[in-house]
TORNU-487044 format. One line per field, with one value per residue: residue in three letters; residue number from 1; x negated, y negated, z of N, C-alpha, C, CB in turn. Coordinates in pm, whole numbers. Each point is the difference from the previous one (the first is absolute). Glycine has a CB too. Layout:
# residues N
type: (ALA; ...)
seq: (NUM; ...)
n_x: (X; ...)
n_y: (Y; ...)
n_z: (Z; ...)
ca_x: (X; ...)
ca_y: (Y; ...)
ca_z: (Z; ...)
c_x: (X; ...)
c_y: (Y; ...)
c_z: (Z; ...)
cb_x: (X; ...)
cb_y: (Y; ...)
cb_z: (Z; ...)
This chain:
# residues 69
type: (MET; LYS; ASN; TYR; ILE; LEU; PHE; LYS; CYS; LYS; THR; CYS; GLY; THR; GLU; PHE; ALA; VAL; PRO; SER; VAL; TYR; ILE; ASP; GLU; SER; THR; ASN; TYR; ILE; GLY; CYS; PRO; LYS; ASP; GLY; ARG; HIS; PRO; GLN; CYS; SER; VAL; ILE; GLY; ALA; TYR; ASP; ASN; LEU; LYS; GLU; CYS; MET; ASP; HIS; ASP; SER; TYR; LYS; VAL; VAL; ARG; GLY; VAL; ILE; LYS; GLN; ARG)
seq: (1; 2; 3; 4; 5; 6; 7; 8; 9; 10; 11; 12; 13; 14; 15; 16; 17; 18; 19; 20; 21; 22; 23; 24; 25; 26; 27; 28; 29; 30; 31; 32; 33; 34; 35; 36; 37; 38; 39; 40; 41; 42; 43; 44; 45; 46; 47; 48; 49; 50; 51; 52; 53; 54; 55; 56; 57; 58; 59; 60; 61; 62; 63; 64; 65; 66; 67; 68; 69)
n_x: (-3241; 161; -199; 3; -66; 179; -262; 192; -319; 177; -164; 161; 303; -235; 270; -278; 161; -228; 43; 152; -303; -90; 151; -191; 161; -269; 197; -95; 61; 284; -239; 245; -103; 9; -239; -195; 141; 284; -109; 324; 36; 309; -11; 178; 19; -151; 56; 4; -149; -171; 320; 56; -203; 179; 323; -73; -121; 160; -292; 7; -218; -123; -174; 85; 154; 240; 84; 158; 232)
n_y: (-12853; 158; -182; 325; 220; 152; 207; 229; 122; 177; 76; -126; -99; -259; -195; -157; -271; 5; -335; 78; -127; 323; 60; -112; 169; 127; 166; 296; -6; -91; 185; 43; -304; 316; 89; -220; 300; -174; -50; 26; -356; 46; -317; 64; -258; -210; -139; -291; 125; 240; -30; 186; 222; 27; 36; 314; -26; -53; -150; 96; -246; 319; -243; -309; 212; -149; 319; 12; 45)
n_z: (-28113; 244; 169; -14; -239; 251; -86; 98; 33; -236; 282; 226; -126; -24; -66; -100; -56; -239; 73; -289; 73; -12; -302; -266; -183; 150; 234; -166; 332; 176; 192; 183; 125; 103; -183; -207; -47; -102; -348; 94; 49; -125; -22; 288; -178; -137; 302; -110; 252; 86; 54; -257; 117; 262; -129; 21; 315; 261; 31; 305; 49; 82; 197; -182; -232; -189; 105; -282; 237)
ca_x: (-90; 14; -124; -46; 42; 4; -39; 15; -88; 78; -55; 23; 121; -32; 43; -86; 25; -119; 30; -10; -116; -112; 27; 14; 31; -113; -6; 47; -3; 41; -15; 63; -90; -17; -99; -35; -1; 135; 12; 134; 84; 102; 56; 134; 69; -75; 72; -52; -75; -31; 113; 90; -59; 11; 139; 59; -52; 3; -132; 0; -132; -41; -132; -60; -17; 127; 14; 124; 79)
ca_y: (102; 22; -21; 124; 124; 106; 131; 115; 111; 122; 111; -10; -78; -131; -115; -116; -115; -62; -127; 18; -70; 94; 103; -54; 103; 91; 91; 133; 92; -49; 112; -11; -60; 90; 99; -36; 117; 18; -97; -10; -98; -50; -130; 8; -124; -125; -94; -137; -23; 121; 35; 81; 133; 69; 4; 134; 74; -73; -7; -30; -34; 88; -39; -98; 55; 22; 140; 32; 100)
ca_z: (50; 143; 74; 64; -62; 100; -52; 89; -32; -26; 77; 144; 26; 56; -79; 20; -88; -54; -67; -145; -56; -1; -99; -135; -99; -18; 115; -39; 113; 132; 92; 130; 97; 113; -41; -136; -88; -55; -108; -56; 66; -90; 34; 55; -31; -1; 85; 4; 123; 75; 86; -80; -10; 127; 45; 1; 115; 125; 61; 141; 51; 109; 51; -89; -134; -68; -43; -67; 72)
c_x: (12; -136; -57; 56; -12; -27; 29; -89; 85; -48; 37; 122; -24; 48; -91; 31; -133; 41; -26; -117; -122; 18; 17; 23; -114; -14; 61; 19; 40; -6; 68; -97; -25; -107; -28; -1; 137; 22; 141; 87; 99; 54; 142; 79; -94; 84; -67; -80; -12; 115; 102; -52; 28; 144; 57; -49; 18; -137; 12; -143; -28; -144; -74; -23; 138; 3; 135; 74; 36)
c_y: (7; -10; 127; 121; 110; 134; 106; 112; 126; 118; -8; -85; -137; -109; -117; -106; -61; -132; 14; -74; 92; 112; -69; 117; 99; 98; 134; 92; -73; 121; -29; -63; 89; 104; -24; 116; 27; -103; -19; -93; -56; -133; 20; -124; -119; -105; -137; -28; 130; 44; 86; 143; 82; 14; 141; 86; -83; 11; -42; -32; 87; -36; -93; 48; 23; 143; 21; 107; 116)
c_z: (152; 69; 61; -74; 104; -66; 104; -51; -16; 83; 148; 37; 60; -95; 32; -104; -42; -63; -151; -62; -7; -102; -135; -97; -20; 116; -40; 120; 127; 92; 132; 100; 122; -28; -147; -98; -61; -112; -54; 83; -101; 52; 49; -37; 1; 72; -1; 127; 77; 90; -75; -13; 125; 49; 10; 116; 126; 66; 146; 42; 123; 38; -98; -142; -61; -51; -64; 78; -88)
cb_x: (-159; 199; 80; -15; -72; 164; -178; 239; -195; 42; -188; -245; 112; -199; 239; -179; 221; -112; -60; 245; 89; -36; 110; -149; 149; -113; 13; -116; -179; 151; -215; 145; 81; 240; 78; -131; -183; 87; -230; -23; -184; 60; -146; -83; 206; -120; 75; 194; 80; -240; -35; 71; -179; -225; 28; 18; -167; 250; -103; 202; 18; 157; -11; -106; -220; 19; -154; -101; 89)
cb_y: (-37; 147; -228; -117; -77; -133; -104; -66; -107; -82; 10; 27; 213; 96; 82; 146; -45; 225; -130; 30; -216; -54; 153; -200; -163; -178; -193; -30; 137; -189; 60; 201; -222; -35; 172; -180; 95; 88; 59; 231; -58; 235; -118; 142; 96; 59; 190; -71; -239; -64; -213; -205; -92; -86; -221; -17; 118; 42; -56; 150; -239; 188; 217; -92; 109; -244; 76; -61; -177)
cb_z: (-194; -41; 47; 223; -232; 139; -144; 59; 126; -230; -162; 30; 30; 121; -4; 98; 113; -41; 210; -3; 91; 239; 172; 57; -111; -131; 162; -218; -112; -94; -109; -50; -77; 62; 174; 97; 137; 223; -58; -93; 165; -69; -170; 189; 97; -218; 145; -138; 9; -7; 129; -125; -148; 55; -103; -245; -147; 28; -222; 42; -88; -78; 124; 199; 64; -65; 184; -222; 143)
């Protein structure tokens, strides 16, 4: 079993990772964390650690905040 599941919102395109311990078989609804009104989220992949999830994107620290390029 993988530790992190990567989702993508079909409406706004936001990608987010959720630890698999918080998702069980009874979970019917995964909403977008950016805007909770977007209920259509699809699974992109499952990974063992968070660094693997972030490998496909590049990130930069701007004024102490990590931002995606």
